[in-house]
TIPA-700865 format. One record per residue (C-alpha): x negated, y, z; residue in three letters; chain; residue number from 1. Coordinates in nm, 2 decimals, padded with zeros to 4 digits. Layout:
N
        X        Y        Z   keke   ketor   kelo
        X        Y        Z    ALA       A    NUM
...
END
This chain:
80
        X        Y        Z   keke   ketor   kelo
    00.00    00.00    00.00    MET       A      1
   -00.13    00.34   -00.09    SER       A      2
   -00.19    00.61    00.17    GLU       A      3
    00.05    00.91    00.15    TYR       A      4
   -00.13    01.24    00.17    HIS       A      5
   -00.04    01.62    00.17    VAL       A      6
   -00.30    01.87    00.07    SER       A      7
   -00.34    02.22   -00.08    CYS       A      8
   -00.50    02.31   -00.41    GLY       A      9
   -00.56    02.62   -00.61    MET       A     10
   -00.20    02.63   -00.74    PHE       A     11
    00.00    02.50   -00.44    GLY       A     12
    00.07    02.23   -00.19    ILE       A     13
    00.08    01.87   -00.31    TYR       A     14
    00.21    01.54   -00.17    ALA       A     15
    00.15    01.19   -00.30    GLY       A     16
   -00.07    00.89   -00.28    THR       A     17
   -00.44    00.87   -00.30    VAL       A     18
   -00.67    00.61   -00.44    LYS       A     19
   -00.85    00.36   -00.22    LYS       A     20
   -01.16    00.59   -00.21    ASN       A     21
   -00.94    00.84   -00.03    GLY       A     22
   -01.06    01.14   -00.23    THR       A     23
   -00.87    01.11   -00.56    GLU       A     24
   -00.50    01.14   -00.62    TRP       A     25
   -00.33    00.84   -00.75    LYS       A     26
   -00.01    01.04   -00.81    ASP       A     27
    00.10    01.38   -00.67    LYS       A     28
    00.39    01.62   -00.68    THR       A     29
    00.38    01.99   -00.62    ARG       A     30
    00.58    02.05   -00.30    VAL       A     31
    00.48    02.41   -00.21    THR       A     32
    00.83    02.55   -00.16    ASP       A     33
    00.95    02.24    00.03    GLU       A     34
    00.65    02.23    00.26    ALA       A     35
    00.68    02.60    00.35    ILE       A     36
    01.05    02.56    00.41    GLU       A     37
    00.99    02.26    00.63    ALA       A     38
    00.73    02.44    00.84    VAL       A     39
    00.97    02.74    00.87    ARG       A     40
    01.25    02.51    00.98    ASP       A     41
    01.03    02.33    01.24    TRP       A     42
    00.91    02.66    01.39    LEU       A     43
    01.26    02.80    01.39    LEU       A     44
    01.40    02.48    01.57    SER       A     45
    01.11    02.50    01.83    GLU       A     46
    01.19    02.86    01.90    ALA       A     47
    01.56    02.80    01.93    GLN       A     48
    01.50    02.50    02.16    PHE       A     49
    01.30    02.72    02.39    ASN       A     50
    01.56    03.00    02.37    ASN       A     51
    01.31    03.24    02.20    ARG       A     52
    01.34    03.48    01.91    THR       A     53
    00.99    03.40    01.79    PHE       A     54
    00.76    03.10    01.75    GLY       A     55
    00.43    03.01    01.60    GLY       A     56
    00.13    02.78    01.57    TYR       A     57
   -00.24    02.85    01.62    THR       A     58
   -00.54    02.67    01.47    TRP       A     59
   -00.91    02.71    01.52    THR       A     60
   -01.11    02.68    01.20    THR       A     61
   -01.44    02.50    01.17    LYS       A     62
   -01.63    02.83    01.20    ASP       A     63
   -01.45    02.92    01.52    GLY       A     64
   -01.20    03.17    01.38    LYS       A     65
   -00.84    03.16    01.50    THR       A     66
   -00.55    03.14    01.25    VAL       A     67
   -00.19    03.21    01.37    THR       A     68
    00.13    03.14    01.18    LEU       A     69
    00.43    03.32    01.33    ARG       A     70
    00.80    03.33    01.28    VAL       A     71
    01.05    03.58    01.42    SER       A     72
    01.42    03.55    01.43    ILE       A     73
    01.62    03.87    01.39    GLU       A     74
    01.99    03.94    01.38    ASP       A     75
    02.13    04.02    01.04    LYS       A     76
    02.18    04.40    00.98    GLU       A     77
    02.54    04.51    00.99    GLN       A     78
    02.64    04.71    00.68    THR       A     79
    02.91    04.97    00.70    GLU       A     80
END
């Protein structure tokens, strides 16, 4: 059975299976929009579960920098 993998490339985010060597795609599909929407929905559900109007995730890069992805939940503006 092939290993399923998700990765980014120059033109988007891809999901698919990789060859046994683990470095080459066997087949892949561009899933950029779906991946971003899934992350958004996960951050939203985590924020709502904790009764917050914001949420996020933080990573440390190999060179020690911090990357933070944030989501904020705002009420829809009322139009007159």
